[in-house]
C-alpha positions in Angstrom: 1.3 9.8 10.3 -1.3 8.5 8.2 -0.6 11.3 5.5 2.6 9.8 5.0 1.2 6.4 4.2 -1.1 7.5 1.9 1.4 9.1 -0.2 3.5 6.0 0.3 0.4 4.0 -0.6 -0.6 5.9 -3.8 2.6 7.1 -5.3 4.8 4.1 -4.7 2.7 0.7 -4.2 -0.2 1.6 -6.3 2.1 2.5 -9.2 4.4 -0.3 -8.9 1.4 -2.8 -9.0 -0.2 -0.8 -11.9 3.0 -1.1 -14.1 4.2 -4.5 -13.3 0.8 -5.7 -14.2 0.3 -3.8 -17.1 3.8 -3.9 -18.9 5.5 -7.0 -17.6 3.3 -9.3 -16.1 5.8 -9.9 -13.6 3.3 -11.4 -10.8 6.1 -12.2 -8.4 7.6 -8.9 -8.7 3.9 -7.4 -8.2 3.3 -9.7 -5.4 6.5 -8.9 -3.3 8.5 -6.0 -4.5 6.7 -2.8 -3.5 3.8 -4.6 -4.6 0.6 -6.2 -3.3 2.3 -7.2 -0.2 3.2 -3.8 1.0 0.0 -2.7 -0.7 -2.1 -4.5 1.6 0.1 -4.0 4.8 -0.1 -0.1 4.5 -3.9 -0.3 4.3 -4.0 -2.2 7.6 -1.5 0.2 9.2 -3.7 2.9 8.0 -6.9 1.2 9.2 -5.2 0.7 12.5 -4.1 4.3 12.7 -8.0 5.5 12.0 -9.5 2.8 14.4 -6.8 3.8 17.3 -7.7 7.5 16.7 -11.5 6.8 16.8 -11.1 4.9 19.9 -9.2 7.4 21.5 -11.8 10.1 21.3 
């Protein structure tokens, strides 16, 4: 469900990246613990879902 992916994207991943980048400067934490990697992975999943729905029309 793309709505759930969207919520995870901004509620969890984006806030984790923002906090870790601004407050701690912990680049390893930002990269892997619900950070950039998950943010990018989730964006790709949403893109794939949109493309799948568009191609099935």
